[in-house]
N, C-alpha and C positions, 0 to 999 in steps of 0.2 A: 320535501322542502318546498315552500312557496316561492314564487318569483319575486324579485325585488320590485318595490313600487316604482312606477315610472317617474322620471324627474320632470319637474315643471318647466314651463317655457322660460321663466326668468333664470333658472339654473343653467339651462342649455345656452341661453344668450350669453351668460357670464363665462361659460367654458369656451364659447366660440370667439368672443371678443378679446379675452384676456389670456395671454400665454400661461403655461403651467408654472414656470419659474416666477413670473410676476405675481400670480395668485398666491404662490407659496410665500413670497416676501410680504405681501399685503396681510396675509393671515398672521404671520409672525409679528408684524408691526402692530396689528390690532390687539394681539395678546400683550404686547409690551406697554401699551397705553395704560391699562389699569395697574400693571406692575409698577410703572413709574409714578403713578398717582399715589398708590399706597406707600411707596418709598419716600415720596415728598412729604407725606403726612408724618411718617415716623421720624424722618430727618428733622422736620420743623419742630416737632415736640421735643426732641432731644436737644436741639441747638438752643432753643429759647430758655431751656432750663440749665444751661451750663454756668450761668452766673451773669452778673452785671458786666457789660463791656468795660474794658479797662479805661477807655476814654471818658466814660461817665464817672467812673470811680475817681479818676484824677481830677475831674471837674468838681466833684462834690467835696474834695479835700482842699481845693484851691480857693482861698478866701477872696481872690480877685474875680472869681467867676460869679456873675450875678445869677439870681434865681430865674430871671427871665431867659437868660442864655442857656441855663441848665434845662429849663423846661423845653426850649426849642431843640436842644440836643437830644433829649429823650423822645421828642416827637419824631425826629429824623430816624431814630432807631426803632420806632414803633412801640416803645415801652409805655404801658398804660392803656393801650388799645385792647379790646377783647381779642382773645386768641383766634377766633374764627375770622374776624375782620382783618386781623394782621396776616393770617395765612392767605386769605383771598387776595389781599394787596400784593403780597410777595409773589404768589403764583402768577397772577395776571401780569405783573411787571417782568417776571422771568420769561414768560412765554413771548411777550412783546420785545424782549431784548433789553429792557431797562432793569439792570441788575443793581443799580444804586452805586454809591461811592463807598470807599473803604474808610478806615480810620484816618488816613492821610489825605482825604479829599480827592482821591483819584478814582476815575471810572473803573469799576471792577471788570466789566466785559473786555475792554481792550487790554487791560493789565493781565487778565487771565490768558488772553490769546497770545500775548508775548511769552508768557511762561510756558504755555503748551508747546509753542514752537521750539523752545529750548529743550524741553523734555523729549519731544518726538525726535529731534535730531540725535539725542543720545540713545533713545530706545530702538530706533529703526536698525541701526548698525548692530547693537547688542543683541536684539531679538533674532535678527536674521542669522548672525554668526552662531549664536547659542543653539538655535534650532537645527541648523545644518550640521554642526559638530555633534549635537546630541543624537540626531537621527543616524548619522554615519557610524558613530561609536556604538550605538545601541544595536544596529543591524549586525555589525561585525562581531560584537560581543555575544549576540544570540546564535549566530551560525557557527561561531567558533567558541562555543561554551566551554568553560573550565580550562581554557588555554592560558598561557602566560599573558597574552594581550588582554583577555577578559579579566583576569585577576588584577592586573595593573590598572586598567581603567575603572574597575570597581573600587579599588583603593582610592584613586583620585576623585571619583564621584562622591564617595562618602566623606572624603577629606574636605572638599570644597562645599559640600552640602552642610557639614557640621560646623564649619568656621563661621562665626558671626560676620555679618557684612561690614561692621565697623572695623573689626580686626583685619579682614582681608583688604579693605580699602586703605587702612593705615599701613599695612605691610607693603602694598604696591606703591604707595606714596613715598615710603622711606627707601625701599630698595629699587623701585622702578624709576625713580626720578632723582631724589636727593643724593643717593649713592651712585647712581648711574651717570648723571650729568658730568661730573668731573672726568670720568673715564671716556665719555663721548668727545671731550675736548682734545684728548690725545689717546685714541684707541690703540690697544696693543694686546697681544696674547702671548703667554709664555709657551715654551716648547711642550711642557707637561700638559697644558690645557689642549693644545693642538693634537697631541697624541691621544688624549682621552676622548676627544671628539671623533677622531678617526676610528678608535676602537668601539665607540658607541654605535657609529654607523654600521660597522662590521657585524656586531652582535645583533643589532636591530634587524638588519636585512636577513640574517640567518634565522632569527626567531619568527619573522613574518612568514617565511617560506616553510618553516617546520610546523607551524600551527595550522592544521588543516581542518576543514569542515568534516563532521562525523560521517556524512554520506559521500564524502569525496574519496576517490581512489588514493591509495598510498603513492606519494610522490617519489620519484627516484632521487637518490642522494645527490645527484648532480645538480638538481634544482636548488638544493640547500646552498651549494657553493655559488650558484648563480645569484641567489638572493643576497648572500653575504657580500659578493663582489659588487652588486648594485648598491647596497647600503654603504659600503666603503667608498664607492665612486661618488655618491652624492655628498658624503661628508667631506671627502677630499676636494671636490669641486667647490663646496661652500668655503672651505679654508682658503683655496686659491683665490677666489673672488674677494675674500676679506683681505688677504695679504696684498693683492694688487690694488684694490680700489679704496681700502680704508685704513689699513694698518699703518700707523705712524703719520696719518694725515692730520695736520694741525690747522685745517681751514677754519675751525671754530675757536681756536685758541685765543684770538683777540676779540671775540664776540662775547660780551658779558652776559647776554641773555641766555638762560638755560634752554636747551633744545626741547626737553620734556617738561612742560609746566606742571605745577602741582595744584594750582587754584584757578578758578574762573573758566568760562566757556569760550573766551576769546581775549585777545590782547587789547586793552583799552587804547583808543586812538590809533588803531592800526591803519596805515596808509599803504595801498598797493593795489595791484590788479587782481583779477579773479583767481589766478594761480596762487598768489601770496595769501589770499584769504582762505582758500581751500587748505593750503598747508597749515595755516594757523589753526583752523578748525580741527584738522586731523590730529595735530600734536596735543591740543587741549582735550580732545575726546579720547585719547589713547588709554589713559589710566582708568577713568571711570567706566569706559566701555569694556575694558578688560575685566574689571571687577564684576560687572553684570553678566558678561559672557561666562565666566567661570561658575558663577552661582546658578545661572540658567542651564548651562550645559550639564551640571551635576544631576539636576532633576530630570531633564528631558532624556538623557541617555538611559537612566534607570527605567523610566516609563516605556521608552521604545524597546529596550531589551526585554522587559517582561511581556509586553504586548506581542513582540515578534516570537518569543518562545511559545506563547499560547497559540498563536496562529499556525506556526510551523508544525505543531503537534495535532492539528485539527484533522477531521476526516477528509475534507475536500483536498487538502494538501497531500495526504497519503494517496488519495485517488489519482491526483495529477502525477505523482511519481510512478504509480502503477501503470499509468498509460504510456510511460516512457518519455515524458516531457523532461527536457534537460533541467538540471538542478538550478542553473542560473535563471532560467525562465520561471521555474516554480517560485524561486525566492523573490524575484522582482515583481512578477505579475500577480501571484497569489499571496505571497507573504507580505511584502512591504506595503502594498496598497491597502490591505485590510488592517495591518498593524498600525498604520498612520491614523486610523479613525479615533481611537481613544486619546491619542496625543493631541489631536486638533482641539479638543475641549480644553485641555490644560493650557495650551498655547494661547487660545483665544481669551480665556479668563485671566491669564497672567498678563497679556498685553493690555487688556482693558483696565486691569487693576494698576499695572505699572504706569499707565498714562496719568494716574493721580500723583505720580512722582516717586522716584526712588529716594525717599527722604534722607536716609542715612548716607547713601552715596553722594547725593547732591550737597549735603551739608559738609562732608569731609573734604570734597574737592571744590567747594565754593561755587557751585552752579546755582543760578537763580531760576529754577524751573518750578514745576508744580509742587515739588516737595517743599521748597522754601515758601511758596505761597500758602500752603497748609500750615506750616510752622508759624508764619507770621499771623495768620488768622487765629490760630489756637492761642498764641501768646497774647494777642490783643483781645481775645474773646469777642471777635467781630462776627455777629450772626450773619450778616449779609455775605461776607467772604466765605464763611463755613458752608452756608446753604448753597452758594454757587459752586463751591468745590465738590461737595457731595453729589449734587445733581449732575454735574458734568461727568463725574466718575461713573455714576449709575448709567447715564446715557451711553458712555463709551463701552461699558460692560455689555449692555443690551445689544449694541451695534456689532460688537465682535462675536457675541453669541450667535447673532443672525448670520454673520459671515461663516461661522463654524457650521451651522445647519446647512448652508448652501454647499459647502465643501463636502459635508456628509453625503448629501444627495448625489454629488458627482462621483464620489469614491465607492459608495455602496449601492448597488442597484436594488437592494431590498428595501431601501428607504424611498417611499413614494412622495412626490411633490405635487401630484395632481389632486 
């Protein structure tokens, strides 16, 4: 075999001056530029062919609207211009930050920034919690395959994955707020419910200790009793805290405001300090965040479980076990680290796509985020709003894919970044 050709001085200077990670990021960004360019062309062609903007249609049917005013309105929308000239005007304006005005004569860029903040506030909490729950449940389900815990979590995952978002959000709104708020005004539990909670803790603790990993040694029966006792103790402790601190408490009885809101991202005209605002944000986020967590958890747990099962049956894991490495170390260092790699792609794509707005969830709970922005743009057939929405979504997907590539390089040493 021949020797590799020597690298030129320009290439050596590039390697010496620019760190490996920075070069990796720059290469990915250079690849993203033509991708966004072609995406902008496809988006532009689709948007300009969705039909006449609703504002122009209303003006055409309004006898009081003069032909001169109608011509001026069409000129603002770019109707009548050659497609290439219209595309160049839009792209140059978008790059410069001039995204135009919407149908309501509001600047699109600051309006979209407001909506993005609302959506991000909702997504950050939902994404973090769904990923954490999905990873933990997926790992436990893989290392304790075909146990009662695995079957139960598989059932929940398929249940939440198959339920439409509108049905789940409506269920949470009805039973998590409308039916729950009257009970929160005068909370109490019957003796039957308290006994059922205690029995649930007892059985759950017993099953957790009974379900063991297939490579784990058989546990003595005394540990089953310890697990049952711990589960019962946790349940009884929760019951005691409830009875002492909340049962029969009527501190909200005279407050007409429901504790768990069903619409909106904040209370209009709220006055208070930082703590009051944070509490208001929390209660308004509770239901929509829970809906997104349950939907995300269902998918992430299945991805993580499948990836973990594949990794734990690989050759290098069997080699690590043969070397006498402890099962916990094999699972954490060799299993979890490599099993996270496929999940990163899914999480990055989901977060980038969800940044465009959880349309159904935002609509049901009355949040004015990116979902409502897209809904209004589509309803009014406003090309400037639609183009801005799609391009911001495309850019967010590209950015989060870049973040996923960087995490790949840190998790998997086989991926070179130089």
